[in-house]
N, C-alpha and C positions, 0 to 999 in steps of 0.2 A: 647502143649509146654508152660511151665510157664516161666516167666521172673521176674527179680528183678531190681527195679529202683535204680540207683546210683545217689545221689545228690551231686554236687560239688559246693561250694560257692567260688566265685572268685571276687576280687575287680574289679569294672567296668573299672578302668584304665588299669589293666593287660589285661582284656578281649578285650578292644578296641585296645590296642597296638598289641596284638597277631593277631587279625582279620586283622589289616592293613598289616601285614607282611606275612600272609598266601596267597598262590597263588592257585586260582581255587578250593578252599575248605574252609569250615567253621571250626571253632574251635571244635564243637561237632564231625564233621567228622574226624578231626585229632585225637581226643581223642579215637574214636572208633578204629582207626588204632593202636593206642598205646595199647589198651586193647587186640586186636588180637595178637600183637607182644608179649605182656606179657604172654598170654596163650601159645603161641607157644614156648617160651623160658623156662618157668617155669614148664610146665606140661610134664610128660614123654610122649614119642612118642605114645605109645599104648593108653594112656588115651586121648590125644589130638585127635587122629584119631577116637577113638570110639565116643567121644562127637560130633565131626564134622560130622560123618556119621549119628548119630541120628538126629542132627539138620537138616541136608540136607534131610533126608527121611521125617521128619515131615513137612518141607517146601513144599516138593513135594506133600504130601498128602493134605495139605491145598490148594495148587494151583489147584490140580485135583478136589477137592470138589467145589472150587469157579467156576471152568469151568463147572462142572456138574450142578451147580445151576444157571448158566446164562440163561436168557430168552431174546431172541433177534429176529429180523426179517430182511429179506434181500429183496432188490428191484433191478430190472433191468428196467430202464426207458429210453425210447426213446423220445426225445423232441428237436424240432428245428433241426432235422437231426442228432443229436448226441445221442449215447447210452452210459449210465453209469450204473455201478453197485455199490451199497452201502449197508452198514449194519447199522441198528439202534438198539441201546442197549435198546430196549423197546419191550414188548410182544404185538406186533400189530397184531390183528386178522383181519378177513375179514371186520367186521363192522367198526373197527377203521380205516383201510385203505380206505374204501369207504367214511367214514366221512371226512377224510383228503383230499381225491380227490375232494369231493364236495366243501369244504371250499376253496381249492386252486383254483378251477375253478371260484369261485365267487369273488375272490379277484383280485386286480390289481397286475399283476406279471411282470411288465415291468422291464427287467434287472435281473430277478431272475428266478429260475427254481424249479421244484418239490423237488429236493434233499434238497434245503435249507429250505423247509417247516419243516424238522426235524433238530433241533439244534444239536442232537447227531449223525448225519449221518457221517459215515466214508467210504471213497471210498475203494472198494475191486476189485480184478481182476475178470475177467469172470470165470476163473477156480474155484475160491473160491465161487462165487455165485452158480455155478453148484454143488459144493460139499455140500454146505449148503441146496440147494434145494433138493438134494438127501436125506439129513438127515431129512428134513421136511417130505419127502415122507415116510421115515422109522418111523416117529412119535416118535422120541427119547424124545421129550419134550422140548429140548433146543430151536429149531427153531420154533417159534410160527407161523410165517407167511412167505411165499415166494410169491413175486408178480412180474409179468412182465407187465409193463404198457407202451403202445405205444400211447403217446398223439398226435403224428402226424397223426396216423391212427384212433385214437379214440377208442382204445381197452384196456380192463383191464382184466388181467388174474390172478387168484389166484390158488395156488397149494394146493389141498386137499389131505390129507394123504390117504384117501380111494379111491377117484375117479380120482386123478391126476389133470392135469391142466384143469381149467374151465375158459373160456373166455366170456366176455360180452362187450357190447358197453359202453363206458365211460358215456354217457348220461343216460343209464339205471341204472348204478351203482350209479350215483349221485342222481337220482330220488328215487331209493330204499333207500338210506341213509336218504333222507328227510322224507320219510314215516316212517322209523324205528325210527327216533328221534322225532316224533311229540308229543309223550306223555312222559314227563320228569320222571314220577314216575315208568315207567316200568323198569324191570331189564335188564341187558345186554343180558341175554339168550332170553328174550322175544323180544328184539329189533332185535337180530340176526335172530330169527325165522321170524319176519316180513320182514327183508331184503331179506332172502332167498325166502320167499313166493312171494315177488314182482318180484324177478329175475327168478322165475320158468317159464320155457318155453322160456326164452329170451337168453339162452346160444348160443354162436356162435359155428360153426362147427369146433372146434379145441380141440382135446382131449389129445394130447401128448405134452410133454415139448418141447418148441422151441429149436432148435439146438444152440450151442454156437455161440454168435455173431449175431444171426438172430432174428429179432423182430417178434411179433405175426402177424403183418400185412403181412410180407413177407411169413410167413408159410401158411397163408390163401389165398394167391393169386392163 
């Protein structure tokens, strides 16, 4: 969809006076309303409806494309007896999540929690977490990582598209992240391979996705 810029020059005194008298909107917003009214009154109904439909469809296509291009990750974290689900607008894979866990455990976290480690974290309901976890399992490409972390029980689970949920002890994940990051010149793929190599044989006996509202520690009891 192409657009054309309209430049309007207005004496600052007129602008300031109009802004003072407008309520709950700015002058540019009011001018947009006037343009819409102008289109509605001057254009024949068939032309107005046709253009409106085209603009609406193009907006829908752009929004659908933006949604398809999203790359994000979801977490379910149990900490200090509370369970929370949140979404992070970042492509966080297993290595990045393990690295975050290691850094979080090594910092002073008095009064904070793991959710606040990610500045872009947004709370989501349990059902939404389950939906995105299923999308991760289907490997659509949008959900890069799905994680179920129980800091109270010391377990860290990652959802693999091919193998399902794989759980490890937090201490093993943190140590694996340390070994993976020892050489700064290695690629992300090489570091991930090292991480998985260290975790080999350390998987906890939990192969299925935890039920809604139930943490990994409860599932393994």
